[in-house]
C-alpha positions in Angstrom: 87.3 -132.9 57.6 87.3 -134.9 54.3 84.8 -132.4 52.9 87.0 -129.5 53.6 90.0 -131.2 52.1 88.0 -132.1 49.0 87.0 -128.5 48.4 90.6 -127.3 48.9 91.7 -129.8 46.3 89.2 -128.6 43.8 90.1 -124.9 44.3 93.8 -125.7 43.7 93.3 -128.0 40.7 94.6 -126.9 37.2 91.2 -127.4 35.7 89.6 -125.0 38.1 92.3 -122.4 37.6 91.8 -122.7 33.8 88.1 -122.2 34.2 88.6 -119.1 36.2 90.9 -117.6 33.6 88.4 -118.3 30.8 85.5 -116.9 32.7 87.5 -113.8 33.5 88.4 -113.3 29.9 84.7 -113.7 28.9 83.7 -111.2 31.6 86.2 -108.7 30.2 84.7 -109.1 26.8 81.2 -108.3 28.0 82.3 -105.2 29.9 84.1 -103.7 27.0 82.9 -100.1 26.2 81.0 -99.9 22.8 81.3 -96.6 20.8 77.8 -95.7 19.5 77.3 -93.7 16.3 76.6 -90.0 16.9 73.0 -88.9 16.0 71.6 -86.0 14.0 70.3 -83.0 16.0 66.5 -82.6 16.4 64.7 -80.1 14.2 64.3 -76.6 15.8 60.9 -75.8 17.3 59.4 -72.6 18.4 59.0 -71.7 22.1 56.5 -69.0 21.1 54.5 -68.2 17.9 56.3 -66.3 15.2 55.4 -62.6 15.5 56.4 -59.2 14.0 57.3 -55.9 15.6 57.0 -53.3 12.8 58.8 -54.9 9.9 61.0 -57.1 12.1 60.1 -60.8 12.4 61.0 -62.5 15.7 61.5 -66.2 15.9 62.0 -67.6 19.4 63.2 -71.2 19.2 64.0 -73.7 21.9 67.7 -73.6 22.8 69.5 -76.9 21.8 72.6 -77.3 24.0 74.4 -79.4 21.3 73.7 -76.8 18.6 76.5 -74.3 17.7 74.0 -72.2 15.8 71.1 -72.1 13.4 70.7 -71.5 9.7 67.6 -69.4 9.2 65.8 -69.0 5.8 63.1 -66.6 4.8 60.7 -66.8 1.8 57.7 -65.0 0.5 56.5 -67.8 -1.8 56.4 -70.8 0.6 60.0 -71.6 -0.3 59.7 -71.9 -4.0 62.5 -69.5 -3.7 64.6 -68.5 -0.7 64.8 -64.7 -0.2 67.3 -64.6 2.7 69.6 -67.2 4.3 71.6 -66.3 7.4 73.6 -68.2 10.0 73.0 -67.1 13.6 74.5 -68.3 17.0 71.4 -67.7 19.1 68.0 -69.4 19.3 66.1 -66.1 19.5 66.4 -64.4 16.1 65.4 -60.9 15.0 65.1 -60.8 11.2 65.7 -57.2 10.3 68.0 -55.0 8.3 70.9 -55.5 10.7 70.7 -59.3 10.1 69.9 -59.5 6.4 71.3 -56.3 5.0 68.0 -54.6 4.0 64.7 -54.0 5.6 61.8 -56.5 5.2 58.7 -55.2 3.5 55.8 -53.8 5.6 52.5 -55.6 5.6 53.9 -58.7 3.9 53.5 -62.4 4.6 56.8 -64.2 5.1 57.6 -67.9 5.8 60.5 -68.8 8.0 62.4 -72.1 8.5 65.5 -73.1 10.4 68.1 -75.8 10.7 70.1 -76.6 13.9 73.8 -76.7 13.2 76.2 -79.2 14.9 80.0 -79.3 15.3 80.0 -81.8 12.5 77.9 -80.7 9.5 76.7 -84.3 8.8 74.9 -84.1 12.2 72.9 -80.9 11.3 69.2 -81.3 11.9 66.7 -81.4 9.0 65.0 -78.2 8.1 62.0 -77.2 10.2 59.2 -74.9 8.9 58.5 -72.4 11.7 55.4 -70.9 10.0 54.1 -67.8 8.4 53.8 -64.3 9.7 52.7 -60.9 8.3 54.8 -57.9 9.1 52.9 -54.9 10.5 51.5 -52.1 8.4 53.7 -49.0 8.1 52.7 -46.4 10.7 50.3 -44.2 8.8 47.5 -41.7 9.0 46.0 -43.3 5.9 42.7 -45.1 6.6 42.1 -48.7 5.5 39.9 -48.7 2.4 36.7 -50.6 2.3 34.7 -51.8 -0.7 32.7 -48.6 -0.4 35.8 -46.5 -1.1 36.8 -48.3 -4.3 35.1 -48.3 -7.8 36.3 -49.7 -11.1 38.3 -46.7 -12.2 38.3 -44.5 -9.1 39.3 -44.7 -5.5 38.6 -42.6 -2.5 41.8 -42.0 -0.5 41.0 -41.0 3.1 43.3 -40.1 6.0 43.4 -38.7 9.5 44.1 -35.0 9.5 47.1 -35.0 11.8 50.5 -33.5 11.6 51.9 -31.9 8.5 49.5 -31.3 5.6 49.1 -34.1 3.0 50.2 -32.6 -0.3 50.5 -35.4 -2.8 49.1 -38.9 -3.6 51.0 -41.4 -5.7 49.8 -44.6 -7.2 52.2 -47.6 -7.6 51.9 -51.0 -9.2 51.3 -53.9 -6.8 54.8 -55.3 -7.5 56.7 -52.1 -6.9 57.1 -53.0 -3.3 59.7 -50.3 -2.5 57.5 -47.6 -4.0 60.2 -46.5 -6.5 58.2 -45.7 -9.7 54.8 -44.0 -9.4 52.4 -44.6 -12.3 50.0 -41.8 -11.3 50.4 -38.7 -9.2 47.9 -36.2 -7.9 48.3 -33.0 -5.9 46.1 -32.6 -2.8 44.4 -29.2 -2.4 44.3 -27.4 0.9 40.5 -28.1 1.0 41.0 -31.8 0.4 43.7 -31.9 3.1 41.3 -30.3 5.6 38.5 -32.7 4.7 40.9 -35.6 4.9 40.2 -37.3 1.5 40.7 -37.1 -2.2 39.5 -39.1 -5.1 42.0 -40.7 -7.6 40.8 -41.3 -11.1 42.3 -43.0 -14.1 42.7 -46.5 -12.6 42.2 -49.7 -14.4 39.4 -52.1 -13.4 40.1 -55.3 -11.5 43.6 -54.2 -10.7 45.6 -54.2 -7.4 47.4 -50.9 -6.6 49.4 -49.4 -3.8 48.4 -45.8 -3.1 50.6 -43.7 -0.9 50.2 -40.2 0.6 53.0 -37.7 1.2 53.7 -34.5 3.0 56.2 -32.9 0.7 58.8 -35.6 0.2 57.9 -37.4 3.4 56.0 -40.7 3.1 53.0 -40.8 5.4 51.9 -44.3 4.5 50.3 -46.5 1.9 47.6 -49.1 1.4 46.5 -51.7 -1.1 43.5 -50.9 -3.3 41.9 -53.5 -5.5 39.6 -51.9 -8.0 36.3 -53.6 -8.9 35.5 -55.3 -12.2 34.4 -52.9 -14.9 31.0 -51.5 -14.2 28.3 -51.7 -16.8 28.7 -49.3 -19.7 25.6 -47.1 -19.5 25.6 -46.7 -23.3 25.9 -50.3 -24.2 23.1 -52.1 -26.1 20.7 -53.7 -23.7 21.4 -51.3 -20.8 18.5 -49.1 -19.6 20.2 -46.3 -17.7 18.3 -44.8 -14.8 21.3 -43.3 -13.0 20.1 -39.8 -13.8 16.5 -40.6 -12.8 15.7 -40.5 -9.0 11.9 -40.9 -9.5 10.9 -43.9 -7.3 8.4 -45.1 -9.9 10.9 -45.0 -12.8 12.0 -48.7 -12.3 8.4 -49.9 -12.8 8.1 -47.9 -16.0 11.5 -49.1 -17.3 10.6 -52.8 -16.8 7.3 -52.4 -18.7 9.3 -51.1 -21.8 12.4 -53.2 -21.4 13.4 -55.8 -24.0 14.1 -59.4 -23.2 17.4 -59.7 -21.3 17.9 -56.0 -20.6 20.0 -54.7 -17.7 18.3 -51.8 -15.8 20.9 -49.7 -14.1 20.0 -47.8 -10.9 21.7 -44.8 -9.3 23.8 -45.6 -6.3 22.2 -44.4 -3.0 18.8 -43.8 -4.5 15.5 -45.5 -3.4 13.2 -47.0 -6.0 9.9 -48.7 -5.6 10.0 -52.5 -6.0 8.0 -53.2 -9.2 4.7 -55.0 -8.7 3.6 -55.5 -12.3 3.6 -59.2 -13.5 7.0 -60.0 -15.0 7.1 -62.0 -18.3 10.7 -61.4 -19.5 14.3 -61.8 -18.4 15.8 -58.8 -16.7 18.7 -57.8 -14.5 18.2 -55.0 -11.9 21.6 -53.7 -11.1 22.9 -50.9 -8.9 25.6 -48.7 -10.4 28.9 -48.2 -8.6 29.3 -45.3 -6.2 31.1 -44.2 -3.1 29.4 -44.9 0.3 27.7 -47.8 2.0 24.2 -47.1 0.7 23.4 -49.2 -2.4 20.6 -48.5 -4.8 17.6 -49.6 -2.9 14.4 -51.3 -3.9 11.7 -50.6 -1.3 9.0 -53.3 -1.0 5.5 -52.5 0.1 4.2 -55.5 -1.7 6.2 -58.0 -3.9 7.3 -58.9 -7.4 5.3 -61.6 -9.2 5.7 -63.7 -12.4 3.1 -63.4 -15.1 0.9 -66.6 -15.6 2.1 -69.1 -18.2 5.4 -67.3 -18.6 8.8 -68.8 -19.5 11.7 -66.6 -18.2 15.4 -67.4 -18.4 16.5 -65.2 -15.5 15.6 -62.6 -12.9 18.8 -61.2 -11.4 19.5 -58.6 -8.7 23.0 -57.2 -8.5 24.5 -54.7 -6.0 21.0 -53.9 -4.7 19.4 -53.5 -1.3 15.9 -54.8 -1.1 14.2 -53.5 2.0 10.8 -54.5 3.1 8.3 -52.0 4.7 7.5 -54.7 7.2 6.9 -58.4 7.7 4.0 -58.6 5.4 6.0 -58.2 2.2 8.4 -60.3 0.0 10.9 -59.8 -2.8 9.0 -62.4 -4.9 5.6 -63.9 -4.0 4.7 -66.0 -7.0 1.0 -66.6 -7.1 0.3 -67.6 -10.8 0.6 -71.0 -12.3 2.3 -72.1 -15.5 5.6 -70.3 -14.7 9.0 -71.7 -15.6 12.1 -69.8 -14.6 15.7 -70.9 -15.1 17.4 -68.6 -12.6 16.5 -66.3 -9.7 19.7 -64.8 -8.2 21.0 -62.2 -5.8 24.6 -61.1 -6.2 26.1 -58.5 -3.8 22.8 -57.7 -2.3 21.3 -56.8 1.1 17.9 -58.4 1.8 16.3 -57.0 4.9 13.1 -56.7 6.9 10.5 -58.8 5.1 8.3 -61.8 5.6 10.2 -63.9 3.0 12.7 -63.6 0.2 10.9 -65.9 -2.3 7.6 -67.8 -1.8 5.8 -70.1 -4.2 2.2 -69.4 -3.4 0.6 -71.3 -6.3 0.9 -74.7 -7.9 2.6 -75.0 -11.3 5.7 -72.8 -10.7 9.1 -74.3 -11.4 12.5 -72.6 -10.8 15.6 -74.4 -11.8 18.2 -72.4 -9.8 17.8 -70.1 -6.8 21.1 -68.4 -5.8 22.3 -66.0 -3.2 26.0 -65.0 -3.4 28.1 -62.4 -1.6 25.1 -61.1 0.1 23.6 -60.2 3.5 20.2 -61.5 4.5 18.8 -60.0 7.7 15.5 -60.1 9.6 13.3 -62.4 7.6 9.9 -63.6 9.0 7.8 -66.8 8.7 8.4 -67.5 5.0 12.1 -67.6 5.4 14.8 -67.3 2.7 12.8 -69.7 0.6 9.4 -71.3 0.8 7.8 -73.6 -1.7 4.3 -73.5 -0.3 2.5 -75.8 -2.9 3.0 -79.5 -3.6 3.0 -79.0 -7.4 5.6 -76.2 -7.5 9.4 -76.7 -7.2 12.7 -75.1 -6.7 15.2 -77.6 -7.9 18.7 -76.3 -7.1 19.5 -74.0 -4.2 22.9 -72.4 -3.6 23.8 -70.1 -0.8 27.5 -69.0 -1.1 29.9 -66.4 0.4 27.0 -64.9 2.3 25.9 -63.9 5.8 22.4 -64.8 7.0 21.1 -63.5 10.3 17.7 -63.7 12.0 15.3 -65.8 10.0 12.2 -67.1 11.6 12.2 -70.0 9.1 15.1 -70.8 6.9 14.4 -73.2 4.0 11.0 -74.8 3.5 9.5 -76.8 0.7 6.5 -79.0 0.0 8.2 -80.7 -2.9 11.5 -82.4 -3.6 14.6 -80.4 -4.6 17.6 -81.7 -6.4 20.5 -80.1 -4.6 21.2 -77.7 -1.8 24.7 -76.1 -1.4 25.7 -73.9 1.6 29.4 -72.9 1.1 31.5 -70.2 2.8 28.6 -68.8 4.8 28.1 -67.3 8.2 24.7 -68.1 9.7 23.3 -66.9 13.0 19.8 -67.0 14.6 18.7 -69.3 11.8 15.1 -70.4 12.4 13.2 -69.5 15.5 14.1 -71.5 18.6 12.4 -74.9 18.3 11.6 -74.6 14.5 13.2 -76.8 11.8 16.4 -75.7 10.1 15.7 -77.7 6.9 11.9 -78.4 6.4 10.8 -80.5 3.5 7.4 -81.2 4.8 5.3 -83.1 2.2 5.2 -86.9 2.7 6.3 -88.8 -0.4 8.1 -85.8 -1.9 10.2 -84.5 0.9 13.8 -85.1 -0.1 16.7 -83.4 -1.7 17.5 -86.1 -4.2 21.1 -85.0 -5.0 22.0 -84.3 -1.4 22.9 -81.4 0.8 26.5 -80.1 0.7 27.7 -77.8 3.5 31.3 -76.5 3.2 33.4 -74.0 5.2 30.5 -72.6 7.0 29.7 -71.4 10.6 26.4 -71.8 12.3 25.3 -69.9 15.4 22.4 -70.9 17.5 18.7 -70.5 16.7 16.8 -67.2 17.0 15.6 -66.5 20.5 12.7 -64.4 19.3 10.8 -64.7 22.6 13.9 -63.6 24.5 13.5 -66.3 27.1 17.0 -67.8 26.7 15.9 -70.8 24.6 18.0 -71.3 21.5 17.5 -75.0 20.7 17.0 -76.1 17.1 14.9 -78.8 15.4 17.1 -80.2 12.7 15.1 -81.6 9.8 11.5 -82.3 8.8 11.5 -85.0 6.1 14.8 -85.5 4.3 15.0 -89.1 5.5 16.5 -90.3 2.3 18.7 -87.2 1.8 22.5 -87.4 2.1 24.3 -84.7 4.0 27.9 -84.0 3.1 29.3 -81.6 5.7 33.0 -80.6 5.7 35.2 -78.0 7.3 32.2 -76.4 9.1 31.5 -75.4 12.6 28.7 -74.5 15.1 29.0 -72.5 18.3 29.2 -74.0 21.8 25.6 -73.0 22.6 24.2 -74.6 19.5 22.1 -77.6 20.4 19.4 -79.9 19.0 15.9 -80.0 20.4 15.1 -83.0 18.1 15.7 -84.5 14.6 19.4 -83.5 14.3 20.9 -83.0 10.9 23.1 -86.0 10.1 26.8 -85.5 10.3 26.3 -81.9 11.6 29.2 -80.7 13.8 27.3 -79.8 16.9 29.0 -77.4 19.2 32.5 -78.0 17.9 33.6 -74.4 18.7 34.5 -73.7 22.3 33.0 -70.1 22.1 29.4 -69.3 22.4 27.7 -67.2 19.7 28.1 -64.0 21.7 31.8 -64.8 22.3 32.7 -65.9 18.7 31.5 -62.8 16.9 31.8 -59.0 17.7 28.2 -57.9 17.5 25.6 -60.3 16.0 22.6 -58.1 16.6 24.2 -55.4 14.3 25.6 -57.8 11.7 29.2 -57.4 12.8 30.6 -60.9 12.3 34.3 -60.1 12.7 35.8 -62.6 15.1 35.9 -61.7 18.8 37.5 -65.0 19.5 41.0 -64.7 18.1 41.8 -68.3 18.9 39.0 -69.8 16.7 40.7 -72.4 14.5 38.5 -71.5 11.5 39.0 -67.8 11.5 40.9 -67.8 8.2 39.1 -70.5 6.4 35.4 -70.7 7.4 32.3 -68.5 7.1 31.6 -65.6 4.8 35.0 -64.6 3.4 34.3 -60.9 4.1 34.6 -61.7 7.9 37.7 -64.0 7.8 40.9 -63.0 9.3 43.4 -62.2 6.6 47.1 -63.1 7.1 
């Protein structure tokens, strides 16, 4: 009973009541509602990739419930300038004439960015770049031109013979985007209309044009045409003109009488014999421009050779197809000593069906620079793209750039050191027979590339299954133990694999697609991308095959 009375006294004491009031006051302070600062809206994001329907761009953004609208900006120069700026109240935006007051250009790359708008402007989101997209090409019967349709001062304009007759062709400058002021016009004859093509002359070299076709006053479509650089002047000093001579032996005769440094110009589409006399002077063998795929052709039933004890600045092949009669021939099979050559190069060439492109068969041959650029190499046998077959010969610097190489039994082989090897912007498939070395520097004590190997922006398929037994493994290197490999922005297909001796730093199988799934038709040298999701489709491989935005 005393305990109960004691508790009652405590509960009724002034000190206890005061404590309860203080605690209650403190409790009220803790439970007081705090007003937090309002935050900025998140940046808009796409719920689907930007895309175009005709010349309308569609941006589908995620819907922010707190946004009252969006500010959408459009540019053609990555926002160095803003071409259009509009406010919309929906997260799905169709950028077209109804929205911006004029139509977007056809076949044009645009960039789009957006800002989410709040009730209070200070809470607007920051700007968000939604990406780039190209509007579609104007619906047209006009065919897409290829390099075979465009010369330096002429262009072949070709169309589907459908609907109303084509009656006129107009040429516009590249910056006349609304086709207001033609700089050239040409009437189309009834015969040309029935054939579906006409040739425009009077263009300037190395210039981008827009060429449009019309039926009366009705525009039937237009395309971009980029003329080539100026072809060689047939009458210029140092040019030996064979464009009026279709005799297969005329090239051999021209080389014998040519002066040091002469350019020998061959007729487009004509076959000439590959010269076999010993070469002791600098020359360029060049194919003249002409319409159609077939270049001037050198037909090899043997090979070229350098004269013994000769010093030559350059041997250049430009815009030429060199076709071997079979796998017993070469372009160059150097078999004499005492030879010093500064440059052997192939520019814009097609090298096909031979045992090897260049072989050093004797000691005492030195080449400073071996180059292949903007070319296609196809079906090369056991001496590969390059073979230095003797320990006292040398190719110092090798550069394979902007080219496609397909089906080589061996690739690069040397019995002496080299200084540099560059592979840049190349597409390579079936490189070296299954189980053979990709890079073979095979002589002990002189088996390195002293300045290193550089591989950039290139794509490798698997090795060549010549036996057709399903084996596509690759040996990486022979020698090259002290060689550095700098490999960047490059890829190899999912079915690329090493049998042994892998190339250091090589990106093995970093594409999810196999060789057959990555490219359209490897057997027929169609390296357009079948896999539209390939991450390197706009940046890697031979630029001729890249997807253009």
